[in-house]
GUKOLVO-631776 format. One record per residue (C-alpha): residue number from 1; x, y, z; chain; residue in three letters. Coordinates in nm, 3 decimals. Each point is the difference from the previous one (the first is absolute). Example, Ala and Ser with C-alpha at 12.3 -4.5 7.8 and 13.67 -1.06 7.14 Angstrom:
+------+---------+---------+---------+------+--------+
| kevo |    east |   north |      up | palo | drenro |
+------+---------+---------+---------+------+--------+
|    1 |   1.230 |  -0.450 |   0.780 |    A |    ALA |
|    2 |   0.137 |   0.344 |  -0.066 |    A |    SER |
+------+---------+---------+---------+------+--------+
***
This chain:
+------+---------+---------+---------+------+--------+
| kevo |    east |   north |      up | palo | drenro |
+------+---------+---------+---------+------+--------+
|    1 |   2.906 |   4.200 |  -1.028 |    A |    MET |
|    2 |   0.312 |   0.193 |   0.097 |    A |    THR |
|    3 |  -0.042 |   0.376 |  -0.023 |    A |    SER |
|    4 |   0.217 |   0.219 |  -0.219 |    A |    TYR |
|    5 |   0.146 |   0.178 |   0.312 |    A |    SER |
|    6 |   0.085 |  -0.342 |   0.155 |    A |    ASP |
|    7 |   0.185 |  -0.107 |  -0.314 |    A |    LEU |
|    8 |   0.201 |   0.326 |   0.013 |    A |    ILE |
|    9 |   0.082 |  -0.047 |   0.374 |    A |    LYS |
|   10 |   0.104 |  -0.360 |  -0.064 |    A |    GLU |
|   11 |   0.219 |   0.112 |  -0.294 |    A |    LYS |
|   12 |  -0.171 |  -0.250 |  -0.227 |    A |    ARG |
|   13 |  -0.065 |   0.287 |  -0.244 |    A |    ILE |
|   14 |   0.144 |   0.348 |  -0.051 |    A |    LYS |
|   15 |  -0.214 |   0.306 |  -0.022 |    A |    GLU |
|   16 |   0.029 |   0.146 |  -0.346 |    A |    GLY |
|   17 |  -0.133 |   0.281 |  -0.203 |    A |    LYS |
|   18 |  -0.158 |  -0.135 |  -0.311 |    A |    LEU |
|   19 |  -0.227 |   0.171 |  -0.240 |    A |    ALA |
|   20 |  -0.353 |  -0.127 |  -0.029 |    A |    LYS |
|   21 |   0.063 |  -0.073 |  -0.366 |    A |    LYS |
|   22 |   0.291 |  -0.233 |   0.089 |    A |    GLN |
|   23 |  -0.215 |  -0.197 |   0.241 |    A |    ILE |
|   24 |  -0.287 |  -0.015 |  -0.247 |    A |    ASP |
|   25 |   0.242 |  -0.132 |  -0.271 |    A |    ASN |
|   26 |   0.126 |  -0.278 |   0.236 |    A |    CYS |
|   27 |  -0.351 |  -0.096 |   0.099 |    A |    LEU |
|   28 |  -0.109 |  -0.014 |  -0.366 |    A |    ASN |
|   29 |   0.284 |  -0.220 |  -0.093 |    A |    LEU |
|   30 |  -0.074 |  -0.233 |   0.289 |    A |    ALA |
|   31 |  -0.363 |  -0.027 |  -0.116 |    A |    ARG |
|   32 |   0.106 |  -0.067 |  -0.357 |    A |    ARG |
|   33 |   0.232 |  -0.283 |   0.122 |    A |    ASP |
|   34 |  -0.280 |  -0.156 |   0.201 |    A |    ILE |
|   35 |  -0.234 |   0.008 |  -0.298 |    A |    ARG |
|   36 |   0.267 |  -0.162 |  -0.217 |    A |    THR |
|   37 |   0.079 |  -0.262 |   0.259 |    A |    ALA |
|   38 |  -0.364 |  -0.096 |   0.029 |    A |    ARG |
|   39 |  -0.022 |  -0.051 |  -0.378 |    A |    LYS |
|   40 |   0.314 |  -0.219 |   0.007 |    A |    LEU |
|   41 |  -0.091 |  -0.203 |   0.305 |    A |    LEU |
|   42 |  -0.192 |  -0.277 |  -0.172 |    A |    SER |
|   43 |   0.281 |  -0.050 |  -0.270 |    A |    ASP |
|   44 |   0.313 |   0.051 |   0.194 |    A |    ASN |
|   45 |  -0.013 |   0.049 |   0.381 |    A |    SER |
|   46 |   0.374 |   0.051 |   0.038 |    A |    ASP |
|   47 |   0.004 |   0.285 |  -0.245 |    A |    TRP |
|   48 |  -0.320 |   0.148 |   0.153 |    A |    ALA |
|   49 |   0.174 |  -0.004 |   0.337 |    A |    PHE |
|   50 |   0.307 |   0.180 |  -0.139 |    A |    ASN |
|   51 |  -0.219 |   0.266 |  -0.159 |    A |    VAL |
|   52 |  -0.206 |   0.054 |   0.316 |    A |    ALA |
|   53 |   0.288 |   0.003 |   0.251 |    A |    TYR |
|   54 |   0.309 |   0.163 |  -0.139 |    A |    PRO |
|   55 |   0.242 |   0.135 |   0.256 |    A |    LYS |
|   56 |  -0.051 |   0.361 |  -0.108 |    A |    ASN |
|   57 |  -0.374 |   0.058 |   0.011 |    A |    ASN |
|   58 |  -0.311 |   0.001 |   0.220 |    A |    LEU |
|   59 |  -0.212 |  -0.257 |  -0.175 |    A |    SER |
|   60 |  -0.018 |  -0.217 |   0.312 |    A |    TYR |
|   61 |  -0.213 |   0.261 |   0.166 |    A |    LYS |
|   62 |  -0.274 |  -0.055 |  -0.257 |    A |    TYR |
|   63 |   0.013 |  -0.373 |  -0.038 |    A |    ALA |
+------+---------+---------+---------+------+--------+
***
């Protein structure tokens, strides 16, 4: 796994100042989306994929 400092050096991410609450909110949304996607999976796998992997969240980290 690539370290945080390596990602910064490689300019793959930018160092930012985020409040813990902002990070917690993003992670909670990602977990919610994964729970929803798992419920949808047996009925509609395309929609489940769209819920689990939108471009603007971190759900893929918990899949």
